[in-house]
PQR file with spaces between the fields and no chain letter, atoms N, CA, C, O and H, PARSE charges and radii, in Angstrom:
ATOM       1  N    MET     1      19.127   14.681   -0.502 -0.4000 1.5000
ATOM       2  CA   MET     1      19.186   13.310   -0.136 -0.0000 2.0000
ATOM       3  C    MET     1      18.517   12.792   -1.229  0.5500 1.7000
ATOM       4  O    MET     1      17.535   13.191   -1.855 -0.5500 1.4000
ATOM       5  N    ASP     2      19.447   11.539   -1.371 -0.4000 1.5000
ATOM       6  CA   ASP     2      18.568   10.132   -2.455 -0.0000 2.0000
ATOM       7  C    ASP     2      17.190    9.703   -1.821  0.5500 1.7000
ATOM       8  O    ASP     2      16.992    9.853   -0.616 -0.5500 1.4000
ATOM       9  H    ASP     2      20.245   11.215   -0.862  0.4000 1.0000
ATOM      10  N    LYS     3      16.133    9.104   -2.764 -0.4000 1.5000
ATOM      11  CA   LYS     3      15.002    8.626   -2.755 -0.0000 2.0000
ATOM      12  C    LYS     3      15.286    7.057   -2.535  0.5500 1.7000
ATOM      13  O    LYS     3      16.279    6.425   -2.898 -0.5500 1.4000
ATOM      14  H    LYS     3      16.294    8.983   -3.744  0.4000 1.0000
ATOM      15  N    VAL     4      14.453    6.721   -2.028 -0.4000 1.5000
ATOM      16  CA   VAL     4      14.324    5.026   -2.127 -0.0000 2.0000
ATOM      17  C    VAL     4      12.852    4.809   -2.205  0.5500 1.7000
ATOM      18  O    VAL     4      12.021    5.424   -1.538 -0.5500 1.4000
ATOM      19  H    VAL     4      13.647    7.234   -1.734  0.4000 1.0000
ATOM      20  N    PHE     5      12.588    3.815   -3.140 -0.4000 1.5000
ATOM      21  CA   PHE     5      11.887    2.869   -3.410 -0.0000 2.0000
ATOM      22  C    PHE     5      11.103    2.156   -2.615  0.5500 1.7000
ATOM      23  O    PHE     5      11.771    1.198   -2.226 -0.5500 1.4000
ATOM      24  H    PHE     5      13.263    3.315   -3.682  0.4000 1.0000
ATOM      25  N    ILE     6       9.947    2.122   -2.135 -0.4000 1.5000
ATOM      26  CA   ILE     6       8.788    1.187   -1.329 -0.0000 2.0000
ATOM      27  C    ILE     6       7.743    0.539   -1.926  0.5500 1.7000
ATOM      28  O    ILE     6       6.849    1.223   -2.424 -0.5500 1.4000
ATOM      29  H    ILE     6       9.405    2.900   -2.451  0.4000 1.0000
ATOM      30  N    GLY     7       7.699   -0.442   -1.960 -0.4000 1.5000
ATOM      31  CA   GLY     7       6.514   -0.822   -2.492 -0.0000 2.0000
ATOM      32  C    GLY     7       6.030   -1.607   -1.203  0.5500 1.7000
ATOM      33  O    GLY     7       6.873   -2.120   -0.467 -0.5500 1.4000
ATOM      34  H    GLY     7       8.425   -0.998   -1.555  0.4000 1.0000
ATOM      35  N    ILE     8       4.557   -1.711   -0.901 -0.4000 1.5000
ATOM      36  CA   ILE     8       4.020   -2.282   -0.085 -0.0000 2.0000
ATOM      37  C    ILE     8       2.656   -3.235   -0.327  0.5500 1.7000
ATOM      38  O    ILE     8       1.518   -2.793   -0.478 -0.5500 1.4000
ATOM      39  H    ILE     8       3.872   -1.294   -1.498  0.4000 1.0000
ATOM      40  N    PRO     9       2.959   -4.328   -0.326 -0.5600 1.5000
ATOM      41  CA   PRO     9       1.445   -5.424   -0.566  0.2800 2.0000
ATOM      42  C    PRO     9       0.686   -5.200    0.412  0.5500 1.7000
ATOM      43  O    PRO     9       1.227   -4.812    1.448 -0.5500 1.4000
ATOM      44  N    ILE    10      -0.908   -5.386    0.385 -0.4000 1.5000
ATOM      45  CA   ILE    10      -1.346   -5.247    1.147 -0.0000 2.0000
ATOM      46  C    ILE    10      -2.798   -6.211    1.178  0.5500 1.7000
ATOM      47  O    ILE    10      -3.267   -6.813    0.212 -0.5500 1.4000
ATOM      48  H    ILE    10      -1.347   -5.701   -0.456  0.4000 1.0000
ATOM      49  N    LEU    11      -3.237   -6.176    2.282 -0.4000 1.5000
ATOM      50  CA   LEU    11      -5.136   -7.094    1.770 -0.0000 2.0000
ATOM      51  C    LEU    11      -5.163   -7.084    2.991  0.5500 1.7000
ATOM      52  O    LEU    11      -4.517   -7.771    3.782 -0.5500 1.4000
ATOM      53  H    LEU    11      -2.855   -5.686    3.066  0.4000 1.0000
ATOM      54  N    ASN    12      -6.120   -6.089    3.222 -0.4000 1.5000
ATOM      55  CA   ASN    12      -7.316   -5.797    4.695 -0.0000 2.0000
ATOM      56  C    ASN    12      -6.901   -5.365    6.021  0.5500 1.7000
ATOM      57  O    ASN    12      -7.741   -5.408    6.920 -0.5500 1.4000
ATOM      58  H    ASN    12      -6.645   -5.531    2.579  0.4000 1.0000
ATOM      59  N    ARG    13      -5.900   -5.016    6.231 -0.4000 1.5000
ATOM      60  CA   ARG    13      -4.902   -4.820    7.207 -0.0000 2.0000
ATOM      61  C    ARG    13      -4.489   -3.317    7.566  0.5500 1.7000
ATOM      62  O    ARG    13      -3.381   -3.084    8.049 -0.5500 1.4000
ATOM      63  H    ARG    13      -5.218   -4.981    5.500  0.4000 1.0000
ATOM      64  N    LEU    14      -5.750   -1.947    7.221 -0.4000 1.5000
ATOM      65  CA   LEU    14      -5.188   -0.697    7.014 -0.0000 2.0000
ATOM      66  C    LEU    14      -4.276    0.047    8.610  0.5500 1.7000
ATOM      67  O    LEU    14      -3.622    1.048    8.903 -0.5500 1.4000
ATOM      68  H    LEU    14      -6.650   -2.136    6.828  0.4000 1.0000
ATOM      69  N    ASP    15      -4.866   -1.415    9.368 -0.4000 1.5000
ATOM      70  CA   ASP    15      -3.692   -0.697   11.013 -0.0000 2.0000
ATOM      71  C    ASP    15      -2.472   -1.108   10.594  0.5500 1.7000
ATOM      72  O    ASP    15      -1.520   -0.333   10.678 -0.5500 1.4000
ATOM      73  H    ASP    15      -5.397   -2.229    9.130  0.4000 1.0000
ATOM      74  N    LEU    16      -2.329   -2.315   10.110 -0.4000 1.5000
ATOM      75  CA   LEU    16      -0.541   -2.483    9.614 -0.0000 2.0000
ATOM      76  C    LEU    16       0.092   -1.596    8.804  0.5500 1.7000
ATOM      77  O    LEU    16       1.139   -0.992    9.039 -0.5500 1.4000
ATOM      78  H    LEU    16      -3.102   -2.945   10.042  0.4000 1.0000
ATOM      79  N    LEU    17      -0.965   -1.523    7.321 -0.4000 1.5000
ATOM      80  CA   LEU    17      -0.215   -0.251    6.846 -0.0000 2.0000
ATOM      81  C    LEU    17      -0.344    1.416    7.189  0.5500 1.7000
ATOM      82  O    LEU    17       0.046    2.310    6.437 -0.5500 1.4000
ATOM      83  H    LEU    17      -1.815   -2.014    7.130  0.4000 1.0000
ATOM      84  N    ARG    18      -0.721    1.524    7.962 -0.4000 1.5000
ATOM      85  CA   ARG    18      -0.555    3.008    8.897 -0.0000 2.0000
ATOM      86  C    ARG    18       0.346    3.126    9.737  0.5500 1.7000
ATOM      87  O    ARG    18       0.943    4.159   10.038 -0.5500 1.4000
ATOM      88  H    ARG    18      -1.038    0.798    8.573  0.4000 1.0000
ATOM      89  N    ARG    19       0.531    1.734   10.290 -0.4000 1.5000
ATOM      90  CA   ARG    19       2.375    1.666   11.079 -0.0000 2.0000
ATOM      91  C    ARG    19       3.541    1.481   10.363  0.5500 1.7000
ATOM      92  O    ARG    19       4.586    2.133   10.385 -0.5500 1.4000
ATOM      93  H    ARG    19       0.046    0.895   10.045  0.4000 1.0000
ATOM      94  N    CYS    20       3.201    0.430    9.674 -0.4000 1.5000
ATOM      95  CA   CYS    20       4.254    0.565    8.332 -0.0000 2.0000
ATOM      96  C    CYS    20       4.724    2.099    7.747  0.5500 1.7000
ATOM      97  O    CYS    20       5.835    2.626    7.695 -0.5500 1.4000
ATOM      98  H    CYS    20       2.352   -0.100    9.657  0.4000 1.0000
ATOM      99  N    VAL    21       3.362    2.578    7.325 -0.4000 1.5000
ATOM     100  CA   VAL    21       3.971    3.659    6.437 -0.0000 2.0000
ATOM     101  C    VAL    21       4.568    4.940    7.898  0.5500 1.7000
ATOM     102  O    VAL    21       5.528    5.683    7.694 -0.5500 1.4000
ATOM     103  H    VAL    21       2.459    2.149    7.367  0.4000 1.0000
ATOM     104  N    ALA    22       4.021    4.948    8.853 -0.4000 1.5000
ATOM     105  CA   ALA    22       4.782    5.893   10.008 -0.0000 2.0000
ATOM     106  C    ALA    22       5.992    5.261   10.342  0.5500 1.7000
ATOM     107  O    ALA    22       6.618    6.089   11.004 -0.5500 1.4000
ATOM     108  H    ALA    22       3.241    4.344    9.019  0.4000 1.0000
ATOM     109  N    SER    23       6.544    4.394   10.249 -0.4000 1.5000
ATOM     110  CA   SER    23       7.644    4.049   10.540 -0.0000 2.0000
ATOM     111  C    SER    23       8.855    4.685    9.307  0.5500 1.7000
ATOM     112  O    SER    23       9.971    5.200    9.363 -0.5500 1.4000
ATOM     113  H    SER    23       6.036    3.722    9.711  0.4000 1.0000
ATOM     114  N    ILE    24       8.326    4.474    8.719 -0.4000 1.5000
ATOM     115  CA   ILE    24       9.666    5.275    7.539 -0.0000 2.0000
ATOM     116  C    ILE    24       9.772    6.929    7.583  0.5500 1.7000
ATOM     117  O    ILE    24       9.149    7.986    7.480 -0.5500 1.4000
ATOM     118  H    ILE    24       7.419    4.055    8.674  0.4000 1.0000
ATOM     119  N    ASP    25      11.084    6.296    7.821 -0.4000 1.5000
ATOM     120  CA   ASP    25      11.739    7.733    8.389 -0.0000 2.0000
ATOM     121  C    ASP    25      13.242    8.003    7.291  0.5500 1.7000
ATOM     122  O    ASP    25      14.394    8.278    7.626 -0.5500 1.4000
ATOM     123  H    ASP    25      11.590    5.438    7.904  0.4000 1.0000
ATOM     124  N    TYR    26      12.824    7.853    6.322 -0.4000 1.5000
ATOM     125  CA   TYR    26      13.995    8.271    4.939 -0.0000 2.0000
ATOM     126  C    TYR    26      13.289    8.647    3.940  0.5500 1.7000
ATOM     127  O    TYR    26      12.278    8.049    3.569 -0.5500 1.4000
ATOM     128  H    TYR    26      11.888    7.630    6.050  0.4000 1.0000
ATOM     129  N    PRO    27      13.872    9.940    3.271 -0.5600 1.5000
ATOM     130  CA   PRO    27      12.934   10.129    1.872  0.2800 2.0000
ATOM     131  C    PRO    27      12.701    8.560    1.101  0.5500 1.7000
ATOM     132  O    PRO    27      13.544    7.683    0.917 -0.5500 1.4000
ATOM     133  N    ALA    28      11.085    8.574    0.695 -0.4000 1.5000
ATOM     134  CA   ALA    28      10.992    7.540    0.355 -0.0000 2.0000
ATOM     135  C    ALA    28       9.213    7.710   -1.396  0.5500 1.7000
ATOM     136  O    ALA    28       8.087    8.203   -1.333 -0.5500 1.4000
ATOM     137  H    ALA    28      10.400    9.288    0.845  0.4000 1.0000
ATOM     138  N    GLU    29       9.762    7.202   -2.240 -0.4000 1.5000
ATOM     139  CA   GLU    29       8.799    6.911   -2.967 -0.0000 2.0000
ATOM     140  C    GLU    29       7.998    5.748   -2.755  0.5500 1.7000
ATOM     141  O    GLU    29       8.340    4.603   -3.050 -0.5500 1.4000
ATOM     142  H    GLU    29      10.677    6.801   -2.292  0.4000 1.0000
ATOM     143  N    ILE    30       6.770    6.135   -2.159 -0.4000 1.5000
ATOM     144  CA   ILE    30       6.309    4.513   -1.627 -0.0000 2.0000
ATOM     145  C    ILE    30       4.891    4.036   -2.441  0.5500 1.7000
ATOM     146  O    ILE    30       4.029    4.840   -2.796 -0.5500 1.4000
ATOM     147  H    ILE    30       6.493    7.065   -1.919  0.4000 1.0000
ATOM     148  N    VAL    31       4.859    3.353   -2.546 -0.4000 1.5000
ATOM     149  CA   VAL    31       3.853    2.592   -3.602 -0.0000 2.0000
ATOM     150  C    VAL    31       3.112    1.452   -3.163  0.5500 1.7000
ATOM     151  O    VAL    31       3.564    0.354   -3.489 -0.5500 1.4000
ATOM     152  H    VAL    31       5.560    2.699   -2.258  0.4000 1.0000
ATOM     153  N    ILE    32       1.771    1.509   -2.299 -0.4000 1.5000
ATOM     154  CA   ILE    32       0.761    0.143   -2.503 -0.0000 2.0000
ATOM     155  C    ILE    32      -0.177   -0.282   -2.916  0.5500 1.7000
ATOM     156  O    ILE    32      -1.304    0.152   -3.154 -0.5500 1.4000
ATOM     157  H    ILE    32       1.404    2.401   -2.035  0.4000 1.0000
ATOM     158  N    VAL    33       0.605   -1.720   -3.063 -0.4000 1.5000
ATOM     159  CA   VAL    33      -0.444   -2.585   -4.053 -0.0000 2.0000
ATOM     160  C    VAL    33      -1.134   -3.732   -3.266  0.5500 1.7000
ATOM     161  O    VAL    33      -0.864   -4.824   -2.765 -0.5500 1.4000
ATOM     162  H    VAL    33       1.521   -2.073   -2.870  0.4000 1.0000
ATOM     163  N    ASN    34      -2.475   -2.632   -3.485 -0.4000 1.5000
ATOM     164  CA   ASN    34      -3.865   -3.573   -2.829 -0.0000 2.0000
ATOM     165  C    ASN    34      -4.085   -4.373   -3.324  0.5500 1.7000
ATOM     166  O    ASN    34      -4.797   -4.225   -4.317 -0.5500 1.4000
ATOM     167  H    ASN    34      -2.694   -1.746   -3.893  0.4000 1.0000
ATOM     168  N    ASN    35      -3.572   -5.885   -2.922 -0.4000 1.5000
ATOM     169  CA   ASN    35      -3.890   -7.304   -3.677 -0.0000 2.0000
ATOM     170  C    ASN    35      -5.373   -7.640   -3.821  0.5500 1.7000
ATOM     171  O    ASN    35      -5.547   -8.736   -3.289 -0.5500 1.4000
ATOM     172  H    ASN    35      -2.994   -6.005   -2.116  0.4000 1.0000
ATOM     173  N    ASN    36      -6.300   -7.248   -4.224 -0.4000 1.5000
ATOM     174  CA   ASN    36      -7.510   -7.774   -4.818 -0.0000 2.0000
ATOM     175  C    ASN    36      -8.170   -7.626   -3.381  0.5500 1.7000
ATOM     176  O    ASN    36      -8.743   -8.684   -3.120 -0.5500 1.4000
ATOM     177  H    ASN    36      -6.159   -6.357   -4.656  0.4000 1.0000
ATOM     178  N    SER    37      -8.294   -6.753   -2.408 -0.4000 1.5000
ATOM     179  CA   SER    37      -9.612   -6.905   -1.660 -0.0000 2.0000
ATOM     180  C    SER    37     -10.632   -6.904   -1.825  0.5500 1.7000
ATOM     181  O    SER    37     -10.961   -6.168   -2.755 -0.5500 1.4000
ATOM     182  H    SER    37      -7.829   -5.893   -2.620  0.4000 1.0000
ATOM     183  N    VAL    38     -11.774   -7.645   -1.125 -0.4000 1.5000
ATOM     184  CA   VAL    38     -12.786   -7.459   -1.980 -0.0000 2.0000
ATOM     185  C    VAL    38     -13.937   -6.989   -1.125  0.5500 1.7000
ATOM     186  O    VAL    38     -15.122   -7.288   -1.271 -0.5500 1.4000
ATOM     187  H    VAL    38     -11.507   -8.243   -0.369  0.4000 1.0000
ATOM     188  N    ASP    39     -13.146   -5.838    0.225 -0.4000 1.5000
ATOM     189  CA   ASP    39     -14.029   -5.416    0.930 -0.0000 2.0000
ATOM     190  C    ASP    39     -14.062   -3.903    0.609  0.5500 1.7000
ATOM     191  O    ASP    39     -12.974   -3.350    0.773 -0.5500 1.4000
ATOM     192  H    ASP    39     -12.183   -5.596    0.344  0.4000 1.0000
ATOM     193  N    SER    40     -14.852   -3.291    0.281 -0.4000 1.5000
ATOM     194  CA   SER    40     -15.513   -1.941   -0.327 -0.0000 2.0000
ATOM     195  C    SER    40     -15.207   -1.038    0.276  0.5500 1.7000
ATOM     196  O    SER    40     -14.852    0.029   -0.225 -0.5500 1.4000
ATOM     197  H    SER    40     -15.735   -3.740    0.149  0.4000 1.0000
ATOM     198  N    THR    41     -15.333   -1.438    2.292 -0.4000 1.5000
ATOM     199  CA   THR    41     -15.080   -0.238    3.363 -0.0000 2.0000
ATOM     200  C    THR    41     -13.475   -0.363    3.160  0.5500 1.7000
ATOM     201  O    THR    41     -13.234    0.744    2.678 -0.5500 1.4000
ATOM     202  H    THR    41     -15.622   -2.304    2.699  0.4000 1.0000
ATOM     203  N    PHE    42     -12.323   -0.989    3.230 -0.4000 1.5000
ATOM     204  CA   PHE    42     -11.367   -1.474    3.519 -0.0000 2.0000
ATOM     205  C    PHE    42     -10.669   -0.372    2.170  0.5500 1.7000
ATOM     206  O    PHE    42      -9.821    0.500    2.355 -0.5500 1.4000
ATOM     207  H    PHE    42     -12.518   -1.888    3.622  0.4000 1.0000
ATOM     208  N    ASN    43     -11.271   -0.709    0.933 -0.4000 1.5000
ATOM     209  CA   ASN    43     -10.967   -0.234   -0.563 -0.0000 2.0000
ATOM     210  C    ASN    43     -11.066    1.188   -0.207  0.5500 1.7000
ATOM     211  O    ASN    43     -10.021    1.808   -0.008 -0.5500 1.4000
ATOM     212  H    ASN    43     -11.960   -1.418    0.783  0.4000 1.0000
ATOM     213  N    GLY    44     -12.622    1.989   -0.068 -0.4000 1.5000
ATOM     214  CA   GLY    44     -12.680    3.237    0.133 -0.0000 2.0000
ATOM     215  C    GLY    44     -11.597    3.736    1.049  0.5500 1.7000
ATOM     216  O    GLY    44     -11.354    4.925    0.842 -0.5500 1.4000
ATOM     217  H    GLY    44     -13.470    1.486   -0.229  0.4000 1.0000
ATOM     218  N    GLU    45     -10.847    3.168    2.035 -0.4000 1.5000
ATOM     219  CA   GLU    45     -10.527    3.951    3.291 -0.0000 2.0000
ATOM     220  C    GLU    45      -8.629    3.809    2.997  0.5500 1.7000
ATOM     221  O    GLU    45      -7.800    4.664    3.311 -0.5500 1.4000
ATOM     222  H    GLU    45     -11.044    2.202    2.203  0.4000 1.0000
ATOM     223  N    ILE    46      -8.365    2.520    2.343 -0.4000 1.5000
ATOM     224  CA   ILE    46      -7.156    2.965    1.690 -0.0000 2.0000
ATOM     225  C    ILE    46      -6.916    4.114    0.632  0.5500 1.7000
ATOM     226  O    ILE    46      -6.010    4.944    0.550 -0.5500 1.4000
ATOM     227  H    ILE    46      -9.038    1.826    2.088  0.4000 1.0000
ATOM     228  N    ARG    47      -7.992    3.892   -0.125 -0.4000 1.5000
ATOM     229  CA   ARG    47      -7.988    4.875   -1.343 -0.0000 2.0000
ATOM     230  C    ARG    47      -7.793    6.576   -0.177  0.5500 1.7000
ATOM     231  O    ARG    47      -6.745    7.219   -0.227 -0.5500 1.4000
ATOM     232  H    ARG    47      -8.728    3.218   -0.059  0.4000 1.0000
ATOM     233  N    ARG    48      -8.544    6.852    0.408 -0.4000 1.5000
ATOM     234  CA   ARG    48      -7.955    8.402    1.354 -0.0000 2.0000
ATOM     235  C    ARG    48      -7.382    8.312    1.993  0.5500 1.7000
ATOM     236  O    ARG    48      -7.211    9.405    2.534 -0.5500 1.4000
ATOM     237  H    ARG    48      -9.395    6.329    0.449  0.4000 1.0000
ATOM     238  N    PHE    49      -6.418    7.039    2.714 -0.4000 1.5000
ATOM     239  CA   PHE    49      -5.125    6.940    3.023 -0.0000 2.0000
ATOM     240  C    PHE    49      -4.141    7.626    2.362  0.5500 1.7000
ATOM     241  O    PHE    49      -3.308    8.477    2.676 -0.5500 1.4000
ATOM     242  H    PHE    49      -6.556    6.152    2.274  0.4000 1.0000
ATOM     243  N    ALA    50      -4.644    6.676    0.753 -0.4000 1.5000
ATOM     244  CA   ALA    50      -3.063    6.785   -0.105 -0.0000 2.0000
ATOM     245  C    ALA    50      -3.152    8.842   -0.343  0.5500 1.7000
ATOM     246  O    ALA    50      -2.328    9.686    0.009 -0.5500 1.4000
ATOM     247  H    ALA    50      -5.320    5.985    0.499  0.4000 1.0000
ATOM     248  N    GLN    51      -4.347    8.997   -0.981 -0.4000 1.5000
ATOM     249  CA   GLN    51      -4.434   10.557   -1.348 -0.0000 2.0000
ATOM     250  C    GLN    51      -3.899   11.523   -0.149  0.5500 1.7000
ATOM     251  O    GLN    51      -3.129   12.469   -0.313 -0.5500 1.4000
ATOM     252  H    GLN    51      -5.016    8.311   -1.267  0.4000 1.0000
ATOM     253  N    GLU    52      -4.391   11.152    0.932 -0.4000 1.5000
ATOM     254  CA   GLU    52      -3.821   12.129    1.997 -0.0000 2.0000
ATOM     255  C    GLU    52      -2.202   12.187    2.049  0.5500 1.7000
ATOM     256  O    GLU    52      -1.639   13.281    2.087 -0.5500 1.4000
ATOM     257  H    GLU    52      -5.017   10.383    1.065  0.4000 1.0000
ATOM     258  N    ARG    53      -1.487   10.994    2.048 -0.4000 1.5000
ATOM     259  CA   ARG    53      -0.337   11.079    1.947 -0.0000 2.0000
ATOM     260  C    ARG    53       0.334   11.336    0.714  0.5500 1.7000
ATOM     261  O    ARG    53       1.502   11.708    0.608 -0.5500 1.4000
ATOM     262  H    ARG    53      -1.945   10.106    2.017  0.4000 1.0000
ATOM     263  N    GLY    54      -0.594   11.082   -0.354 -0.4000 1.5000
ATOM     264  CA   GLY    54       0.501   11.468   -1.640 -0.0000 2.0000
ATOM     265  C    GLY    54       1.228   10.095   -2.055  0.5500 1.7000
ATOM     266  O    GLY    54       2.344   10.058   -2.572 -0.5500 1.4000
ATOM     267  H    GLY    54      -1.543   10.780   -0.268  0.4000 1.0000
ATOM     268  N    ILE    55       0.484    9.036   -1.775 -0.4000 1.5000
ATOM     269  CA   ILE    55       0.842    7.842   -2.201 -0.0000 2.0000
ATOM     270  C    ILE    55       0.583    7.518   -2.837  0.5500 1.7000
ATOM     271  O    ILE    55      -0.588    7.854   -3.019 -0.5500 1.4000
ATOM     272  H    ILE    55      -0.424    9.065   -1.356  0.4000 1.0000
ATOM     273  N    GLU    56       1.232    6.375   -4.163 -0.4000 1.5000
ATOM     274  CA   GLU    56       0.733    5.711   -5.533 -0.0000 2.0000
ATOM     275  C    GLU    56      -0.125    4.567   -5.193  0.5500 1.7000
ATOM     276  O    GLU    56       0.532    3.727   -4.578 -0.5500 1.4000
ATOM     277  H    GLU    56       2.183    6.102   -4.015  0.4000 1.0000
ATOM     278  N    LEU    57      -1.110    4.292   -5.332 -0.4000 1.5000
ATOM     279  CA   LEU    57      -1.509    2.858   -5.097 -0.0000 2.0000
ATOM     280  C    LEU    57      -2.352    2.119   -6.296  0.5500 1.7000
ATOM     281  O    LEU    57      -3.243    2.617   -6.983 -0.5500 1.4000
ATOM     282  H    LEU    57      -1.644    4.974   -5.832  0.4000 1.0000
ATOM     283  N    LEU    58      -1.957    1.137   -6.336 -0.4000 1.5000
ATOM     284  CA   LEU    58      -2.567    0.266   -7.098 -0.0000 2.0000
ATOM     285  C    LEU    58      -3.398   -0.827   -7.184  0.5500 1.7000
ATOM     286  O    LEU    58      -3.358   -1.541   -6.182 -0.5500 1.4000
ATOM     287  H    LEU    58      -1.233    0.732   -5.777  0.4000 1.0000
ATOM     288  N    HIS    59      -4.171   -1.203   -8.100 -0.4000 1.5000
ATOM     289  CA   HIS    59      -5.076   -2.450   -7.451 -0.0000 2.0000
ATOM     290  C    HIS    59      -4.908   -3.755   -8.035  0.5500 1.7000
ATOM     291  O    HIS    59      -5.177   -3.484   -9.205 -0.5500 1.4000
ATOM     292  H    HIS    59      -4.203   -0.624   -8.914  0.4000 1.0000
ATOM     293  N    GLN    60      -4.666   -4.893   -8.020 -0.4000 1.5000
ATOM     294  CA   GLN    60      -4.774   -5.963   -8.683 -0.0000 2.0000
ATOM     295  C    GLN    60      -6.006   -6.278   -8.977  0.5500 1.7000
ATOM     296  O    GLN    60      -6.863   -6.128   -8.106 -0.5500 1.4000
ATOM     297  H    GLN    60      -4.448   -5.113   -7.070  0.4000 1.0000
ATOM     298  N    GLU    61      -6.433   -6.885  -10.532 -0.4000 1.5000
ATOM     299  CA   GLU    61      -7.019   -7.461  -10.582 -0.0000 2.0000
ATOM     300  C    GLU    61      -7.916   -8.516   -9.829  0.5500 1.7000
ATOM     301  O    GLU    61      -9.141   -8.636   -9.808 -0.5500 1.4000
ATOM     302  H    GLU    61      -5.737   -7.007  -11.239  0.4000 1.0000
ATOM     303  N    ARG    62      -6.895   -9.260   -9.204 -0.4000 1.5000
ATOM     304  CA   ARG    62      -7.172  -10.483   -8.664 -0.0000 2.0000
ATOM     305  C    ARG    62      -5.801  -10.758   -8.104  0.5500 1.7000
ATOM     306  O    ARG    62      -4.682  -10.520   -8.560 -0.5500 1.4000
ATOM     307  H    ARG    62      -5.900   -9.163   -9.221  0.4000 1.0000
ATOM     308  N    ASN    63      -6.327  -11.503   -6.640 -0.4000 1.5000
ATOM     309  CA   ASN    63      -4.770  -11.627   -5.590 -0.0000 2.0000
ATOM     310  C    ASN    63      -3.992  -12.480   -6.468  0.5500 1.7000
ATOM     311  O    ASN    63      -4.366  -13.262   -7.343 -0.5500 1.4000
ATOM     312  H    ASN    63      -7.236  -11.696   -6.269  0.4000 1.0000
ATOM     313  N    LEU    64      -2.993  -12.212   -6.113 -0.4000 1.5000
ATOM     314  CA   LEU    64      -1.666  -13.024   -7.214 -0.0000 2.0000
ATOM     315  C    LEU    64      -0.561  -13.622   -5.439  0.5500 1.7000
ATOM     316  O    LEU    64       0.531  -14.185   -5.360 -0.5500 1.4000
ATOM     317  H    LEU    64      -2.690  -11.577   -5.403  0.4000 1.0000
ATOM     318  N    GLY    65      -1.099  -13.355   -4.825 -0.4000 1.5000
ATOM     319  CA   GLY    65      -0.652  -14.407   -3.734 -0.0000 2.0000
ATOM     320  C    GLY    65       0.693  -13.525   -2.920  0.5500 1.7000
ATOM     321  O    GLY    65       1.323  -12.648   -3.511 -0.5500 1.4000
ATOM     322  H    GLY    65      -1.986  -12.898   -4.889  0.4000 1.0000
ATOM     323  N    VAL    66       0.959  -13.903   -1.599 -0.4000 1.5000
ATOM     324  CA   VAL    66       2.289  -13.291   -1.183 -0.0000 2.0000
ATOM     325  C    VAL    66       3.570  -13.169   -2.180  0.5500 1.7000
ATOM     326  O    VAL    66       3.643  -12.140   -2.852 -0.5500 1.4000
ATOM     327  H    VAL    66       0.447  -14.615   -1.119  0.4000 1.0000
ATOM     328  N    SER    67       4.387  -13.965   -2.290 -0.4000 1.5000
ATOM     329  CA   SER    67       5.029  -13.872   -3.727 -0.0000 2.0000
ATOM     330  C    SER    67       5.189  -13.070   -4.937  0.5500 1.7000
ATOM     331  O    SER    67       6.097  -12.280   -5.196 -0.5500 1.4000
ATOM     332  H    SER    67       4.328  -14.801   -1.744  0.4000 1.0000
ATOM     333  N    ALA    68       4.442  -13.305   -5.454 -0.4000 1.5000
ATOM     334  CA   ALA    68       4.003  -12.366   -6.523 -0.0000 2.0000
ATOM     335  C    ALA    68       3.825  -11.072   -6.555  0.5500 1.7000
ATOM     336  O    ALA    68       3.895  -10.371   -7.564 -0.5500 1.4000
ATOM     337  H    ALA    68       3.705  -13.946   -5.244  0.4000 1.0000
ATOM     338  N    SER    69       3.448  -10.499   -4.787 -0.4000 1.5000
ATOM     339  CA   SER    69       2.794   -9.048   -4.679 -0.0000 2.0000
ATOM     340  C    SER    69       4.069   -8.490   -4.422  0.5500 1.7000
ATOM     341  O    SER    69       4.268   -7.317   -4.737 -0.5500 1.4000
ATOM     342  H    SER    69       3.392  -11.068   -3.967  0.4000 1.0000
ATOM     343  N    PHE    70       4.944   -9.154   -3.903 -0.4000 1.5000
ATOM     344  CA   PHE    70       6.477   -8.910   -3.240 -0.0000 2.0000
ATOM     345  C    PHE    70       7.512   -8.266   -4.819  0.5500 1.7000
ATOM     346  O    PHE    70       8.399   -7.430   -4.988 -0.5500 1.4000
ATOM     347  H    PHE    70       4.782  -10.107   -3.647  0.4000 1.0000
ATOM     348  N    ASN    71       6.723   -9.263   -5.723 -0.4000 1.5000
ATOM     349  CA   ASN    71       7.774   -8.741   -7.346 -0.0000 2.0000
ATOM     350  C    ASN    71       6.875   -8.204   -7.883  0.5500 1.7000
ATOM     351  O    ASN    71       7.037   -7.687   -8.988 -0.5500 1.4000
ATOM     352  H    ASN    71       6.002   -9.943   -5.585  0.4000 1.0000
């Protein structure tokens, strides 16, 4: 079965990210783009979440905004 690539930009909403990832029912390479969250608690939680699920996590140096995050 083929794999698809899914990039998910996120900012401070781990609850929505969990729901999003749980809804993926097709083999996929998933990359989460943390759009420069300044919440250190969130950053630790998202790091653990990504490690537990084998998902690549990228951290932006600055908030790029929604459109740039999607691109």
